[in-house]
C-alpha positions in Angstrom: -30.0 -23.3 5.1 -27.5 -20.3 5.0 -25.4 -19.5 7.9 -26.3 -16.4 9.5 -24.6 -13.4 11.5 -24.8 -9.9 12.2 -21.8 -8.8 10.1 -19.8 -10.7 7.7 -16.3 -9.3 6.9 -14.4 -10.4 3.8 -10.6 -10.3 4.0 -8.2 -10.8 6.8 -5.8 -7.9 6.4 -5.4 -5.0 8.5 -8.7 -3.5 7.5 -10.7 -6.8 7.7 -9.3 -7.9 11.2 -9.7 -4.6 12.6 -13.3 -4.2 11.7 -14.2 -7.7 12.7 -12.4 -7.4 16.0 -14.1 -4.1 17.1 -17.6 -5.2 15.8 -17.4 -8.5 17.8 -16.0 -6.3 20.9 -19.4 -4.5 20.6 -21.2 -7.8 21.2 -22.2 -8.6 17.4 -22.0 -12.0 15.8 -19.2 -11.7 13.3 -17.9 -14.2 10.7 -14.6 -13.4 8.9 -13.8 -15.1 5.5 -10.2 -15.4 4.6 -8.7 -17.4 1.7 -5.3 -17.9 3.4 -5.4 -21.1 5.6 -3.8 -18.8 8.3 -5.4 -15.4 8.1 -2.2 -13.4 9.7 0.3 -15.3 7.6 2.5 -12.6 5.4 2.2 -13.7 1.8 2.0 -10.6 -0.4 4.7 -8.0 -0.9 4.2 -4.9 1.3 6.5 -1.8 2.2 4.8 -2.3 5.6 5.2 1.2 6.6 3.5 3.5 9.1 4.0 6.9 7.6 4.5 9.7 10.2 3.9 12.8 8.4 1.2 15.0 10.0 -1.9 14.9 7.9 -1.0 12.2 5.8 -4.4 10.3 5.4 -5.8 13.1 7.4 -4.4 11.7 10.5 -1.7 12.2 13.2 0.0 8.8 13.6 2.1 8.1 16.6 4.0 4.8 17.5 5.2 3.6 20.9 6.2 0.0 22.1 3.1 -2.2 21.9 0.8 0.2 20.0 0.1 2.4 16.9 -1.9 5.6 17.9 -4.4 7.4 15.6 -4.7 10.9 17.5 -7.3 12.6 15.3 -9.7 9.5 15.1 -9.1 8.8 18.6 -8.3 5.1 18.7 -5.2 2.8 18.9 -4.1 -0.5 17.6 -2.1 -3.0 19.7 1.1 -4.1 18.0 3.3 -6.8 19.4 6.2 -6.4 17.1 9.4 -4.0 16.6 9.7 -1.0 14.5 12.5 0.3 12.2 12.9 4.0 11.5 13.0 5.3 8.1 14.7 8.5 8.4 15.4 9.0 4.7 14.0 8.3 1.2 16.6 7.7 -1.6 16.1 6.9 -5.3 19.2 5.5 -7.0 19.7 5.9 -10.8 21.2 3.2 -13.1 24.7 4.2 -12.2 23.8 4.7 -8.5 23.5 8.5 -8.4 21.2 9.4 -5.5 18.1 11.7 -5.0 18.0 11.6 -1.2 15.4 13.3 0.9 15.0 13.5 4.8 13.3 15.8 7.2 15.2 18.7 8.6 13.1 18.5 11.9 14.8 15.1 12.6 12.0 13.1 13.0 11.7 9.8 10.9 9.8 10.0 7.9 8.1 6.6 8.5 8.6 3.4 10.5 8.4 0.1 9.0 6.7 -2.8 10.9 6.5 -6.5 11.1 3.5 -7.1 9.1 2.9 -10.6 10.3 3.2 -9.4 14.0 0.5 -6.8 13.2 -1.7 -9.2 11.6 -1.2 -11.7 14.5 -1.9 -9.2 17.2 -5.4 -8.1 15.5 -6.2 -11.9 14.6 -5.9 -13.0 18.3 -7.8 -9.6 19.3 -10.6 -10.8 17.0 -10.6 -14.3 18.3 -10.7 -13.1 22.0 -13.6 -10.9 21.2 -15.8 -13.9 19.5 -15.2 -13.4 15.8 -15.5 -16.7 14.0 -12.6 -17.1 11.7 -13.3 -19.0 8.5 -9.7 -19.4 7.0 -9.0 -21.3 3.9 -12.3 -20.2 2.4 -13.0 -17.9 -0.5 -15.9 -15.5 -0.9 -16.8 -15.6 -4.6 -20.0 -13.4 -4.7 -21.9 -10.9 -2.8 -25.4 -9.5 -3.2 -27.4 -6.8 -1.4 -30.8 -8.1 -0.3 -33.8 -6.2 1.0 -32.8 -6.1 4.7 -29.2 -7.6 4.5 -26.6 -9.2 2.4 -25.7 -12.5 1.1 -22.3 -14.1 0.6 -21.4 -16.9 -1.5 -18.4 -18.8 -0.2 -16.4 -21.4 -1.5 -15.1 -24.2 1.1 -13.2 -27.5 0.0 -14.7 -27.0 -3.7 -18.2 -26.6 -2.5 -20.3 -23.5 -2.2 -22.5 -22.2 0.7 -24.1 -18.9 1.7 -23.7 -16.7 4.5 -26.5 -14.2 5.3 -26.0 -11.0 7.4 -27.3 -7.8 8.2 -24.1 -6.1 6.9 -20.9 -6.8 5.5 -17.6 -5.2 5.2 -15.7 -5.9 1.9 -11.9 -5.6 2.7 -10.5 -8.2 0.2 -7.6 -6.0 -1.1 -6.5 -4.2 -4.1 -7.9 -6.8 -6.4 -11.2 -7.0 -4.5 -13.6 -9.9 -5.9 -16.5 -8.3 -3.9 -16.2 -4.9 -5.6 -16.3 -6.6 -9.0 -19.3 -8.7 -8.0 -21.2 -5.6 -6.8 -20.7 -4.3 -10.4 -18.5 -1.3 -9.1 -15.6 -1.8 -11.6 -18.0 -1.3 -14.4 -17.0 1.9 -16.1 -14.1 2.4 -13.4 -10.8 3.3 -15.1 -8.2 0.7 -15.0 -4.8 2.6 -15.0 -2.1 -0.2 -14.6 -1.5 -3.9 -14.0 1.7 -5.7 -13.0 2.8 -8.9 -11.1 5.0 -8.1 -8.2 7.5 -10.6 -6.8 9.1 -9.9 -3.3 12.5 -11.5 -2.2 13.2 -11.2 1.4 16.8 -11.2 2.3 18.5 -11.3 5.8 22.2 -10.4 6.8 22.2 -7.4 4.4 24.9 -4.9 5.0 23.8 -1.7 3.5 24.4 1.8 4.6 20.7 2.6 4.0 19.3 0.5 6.8 17.2 3.7 7.8 16.0 4.4 4.2 13.1 3.4 1.7 14.9 2.7 -1.4 13.8 2.8 -5.0 16.0 2.1 -7.9 14.8 3.9 -11.1 15.7 3.1 -14.8 15.0 0.8 -17.5 17.8 -1.3 -16.4 15.8 -2.6 -13.6 13.1 -3.8 -15.9 10.2 -2.6 -18.0 8.4 -1.3 -14.9 11.4 1.2 -14.4 11.8 0.5 -10.7 12.7 -1.9 -8.1 11.9 -1.2 -4.4 13.8 -2.3 -1.5 12.4 -1.7 2.1 14.3 -3.0 5.4 11.7 -4.1 8.0 12.0 -5.5 11.5 12.0 -9.2 12.2 10.8 -10.7 15.5 13.9 -10.2 17.3 15.0 -6.6 18.0 17.4 -5.1 15.9 17.4 -7.8 13.2 16.1 -6.7 9.8 14.8 -8.3 6.6 15.1 -6.4 3.3 12.3 -7.0 0.9 13.3 -6.5 -2.6 10.2 -5.9 -4.8 10.4 -6.4 -8.4 7.7 -6.1 -11.2 8.6 -8.3 -14.2 6.9 -7.8 -17.6 6.5 -11.4 -19.1 5.1 -9.9 -22.2 8.7 -8.5 -22.8 10.4 -11.8 -21.7 11.4 -10.6 -18.4 11.5 -12.8 -15.4 11.7 -11.9 -11.8 14.8 -14.2 -11.3 16.6 -12.5 -14.2 15.9 -9.0 -13.0 17.1 -9.9 -9.4 20.3 -11.3 -10.7 20.8 -8.2 -12.7 20.1 -6.1 -9.7 22.4 -7.8 -7.3 25.2 -7.6 -9.8 25.0 -3.9 -9.9 28.5 -2.5 -8.6 27.2 -0.3 -6.1 24.6 -3.0 -4.7 26.5 -6.2 -4.9 28.7 -5.4 -1.7 25.5 -5.1 0.3 24.5 -8.8 -0.2 27.9 -10.2 -0.2 26.8 -12.3 3.0 23.1 -12.1 2.6 20.8 -15.2 2.2 17.3 -15.2 0.7 14.8 -16.5 3.3 11.4 -16.2 1.4 9.9 -15.3 -1.9 6.3 -13.9 -2.0 4.1 -12.5 -4.9 0.9 -11.1 -6.1 -0.9 -9.3 -9.0 -1.4 -5.7 -8.6 -4.0 -3.5 -10.3 -4.2 0.2 -10.2 -7.6 1.8 -10.4 -9.0 5.2 -10.2 -10.8 5.6 -6.8 -14.1 4.9 -6.1 -15.8 8.1 -4.7 -18.5 6.3 -2.7 -17.1 3.5 -0.3 -20.6 2.3 0.6 -22.9 0.0 -1.6 -26.2 -0.9 -0.1 -25.2 -2.6 3.1 -21.8 -3.3 2.0 -18.9 -1.1 3.5 -15.8 -1.0 1.4 -12.6 -0.8 3.4 -9.0 -0.7 2.7 -7.2 -1.0 -0.6 -10.0 -2.2 -3.0 -11.9 1.0 -3.4 -8.8 3.3 -3.4 -6.1 4.5 -5.7 -3.1 2.3 -5.6 -3.6 1.5 -1.8 -4.2 3.1 1.5 -1.2 2.0 3.3 -1.5 -0.2 6.4 -2.4 2.8 8.6 -5.3 3.7 6.2 -6.4 0.1 6.2 -6.6 0.1 10.0 -8.4 3.6 9.8 -11.0 2.2 7.3 -11.5 -1.1 9.5 -12.2 1.0 12.6 -14.6 3.5 10.9 -16.4 0.8 9.0 -17.2 -0.8 12.4 -18.4 2.6 13.9 -20.6 3.1 10.7 -22.2 -0.4 11.1 -22.9 0.0 14.7 -24.3 3.5 14.1 -26.7 2.2 11.3 -27.8 -0.5 13.7 -28.8 2.2 16.1 -30.8 4.2 13.5 -28.1 6.8 12.9 -26.5 7.9 9.6 -23.3 5.7 9.9 -22.8 5.2 6.3 -23.0 9.0 5.5 -20.3 9.6 8.2 -18.2 6.8 6.6 -18.6 8.4 3.2 -17.5 11.6 4.7 -14.3 10.0 6.4 -13.3 8.4 3.1 -13.7 11.7 1.2 -11.9 13.9 3.5 -9.1 11.5 4.8 -7.7 10.0 1.6 -5.9 12.5 -0.7 -6.5 10.6 -3.9 -10.2 11.6 -3.6 -9.0 15.1 -4.6 -8.4 15.2 -8.5 -5.7 17.9 -8.1 -3.6 15.7 -5.6 -4.2 12.5 -7.9 -3.0 14.6 -10.9 0.2 15.6 -8.9 0.8 12.1 -7.7 0.4 10.7 -11.5 3.1 13.4 -12.6 5.7 11.5 -10.7 5.1 8.3 -12.9 6.4 10.5 -16.0 9.9 9.8 -14.8 9.5 6.4 -16.0 9.5 7.8 -19.6 13.2 8.9 -19.1 16.1 6.6 -20.1 18.8 5.4 -17.9 21.4 7.7 -19.1 18.9 10.7 -18.9 18.1 9.8 -15.1 21.8 9.4 -14.4 22.2 13.1 -15.5 19.2 14.3 -13.6 20.1 12.5 -10.5 23.9 13.4 -10.7 22.8 17.1 -10.1 21.6 16.3 -6.6 23.7 13.3 -5.8 25.7 15.1 -3.0 22.7 16.8 -1.3 20.0 15.8 1.3 17.0 17.5 0.1 13.8 18.1 2.3 11.0 15.7 1.2 9.0 12.8 2.3 8.1 9.3 1.7 4.5 10.3 1.0 3.7 8.8 -2.5 1.2 11.8 -3.1 4.2 14.2 -2.9 7.4 12.6 -3.9 6.8 12.8 -7.7 6.1 16.4 -7.6 9.0 17.1 -5.2 11.3 15.5 -7.6 10.0 17.3 -10.6 10.2 20.8 -8.6 13.9 20.2 -7.9 14.6 19.7 -11.6 12.6 22.6 -12.4 14.9 24.7 -10.1 17.7 23.6 -12.2 16.1 23.8 -15.7 18.3 26.4 -17.1 21.3 24.5 -16.3 19.7 21.3 -17.9 18.5 23.2 -20.9 22.3 24.6 -21.4 23.9 21.1 -20.7 21.3 18.7 -22.2 18.6 20.4 -24.1 17.1 17.2 -25.4 16.4 16.2 -21.6 15.1 19.8 -21.1 12.6 19.3 -24.0 11.3 15.9 -22.4 11.1 17.3 -19.0 9.0 20.3 -20.0 6.4 17.8 -21.1 6.0 16.4 -17.5 5.7 19.9 -16.0 3.1 21.0 -18.5 -0.3 21.3 -16.3 -2.2 20.6 -19.5 -1.1 17.1 -19.8 -3.6 14.3 -19.1 -3.0 11.8 -16.1 -3.0 8.9 -18.6 0.2 10.3 -20.1 2.2 9.6 -16.9 1.1 6.2 -16.7 2.0 4.8 -19.9 
């Protein structure tokens, strides 16, 4: 006989744990399926940010000791960890020229969190509310039934089924549940890469308050390495996550790219006394977003149905709103319609114009190292007004270069000609990804 419950939640990330906790708190029987043997363990590279820009993901997020507050959706999430303010976002070219932005208002662009602390807090909230955590088990299939859902789960090499009235599919950017429901058929796949994250402690960087990206082919075929300072459990202690996307088809290895990165003249001093404490990784797929985040009795939450990702704050928003939607449906109300409305209006990537502007920033990956050195050198000594918001940052960079287009055309007509191709509104989105 299959196991039975009111709601089965697939995935123990911020979206899954939030929805499971809130559903169980309302008195429902909830089973959560998570592949990891300990759901709250931090295993995948993540910038672990809370972006504070007003209206990012349609919200006004605030933080204080012990909680992350969602003012527009009127809820808060407990968080028993530290924060690290990110006052700046800086991109470096191959030779170390900077494209640096901050906010003239003085408030942080974002705060990084201790991702494991967040997951652990939500995990124990769920346990206290009565969630049955089935860790070390993997959901391999899901099917909508006439009056519920059936999930097939692998445990110790054997399969069993869970029947529930509703399900929350929150199994991440490479969602097996979305594929099982057939929702990836005809869905445009834009990009795929393997991401390896190296965590270093005792880094001595002048950019401890900055989200950093290193742009150029010298950093690998992906054209970028990301470095994010994040808080450890002890106040004031940081870990720097260096995220690398090697292309094995081109003979790249993450170890080789890391060695090359750490040897850069302007980077090496930061890591002189640093030590590597962890190596983590994942495969990362980039799809066009799904417009409808509900399939039958299955609510899709978090990164799976999105473009790129919804950030940690977006995942918690999805988990909370998914729990509200299911409770409303159980009461005979139109909870799913409300969830669809929330999805469409909250997440910028559902607007084709915003998605296009986001994709334009990917065009910079088509410039060579020497070309990016030239472009970045024009603004190396400036602090520009900008954001960490990845829906805007590419467009912000192109806009700054457009302001200097006459100078670029005079000094480097070859770069001006190439740049004009990426500020042409008639270009197709695919041009910017490949």
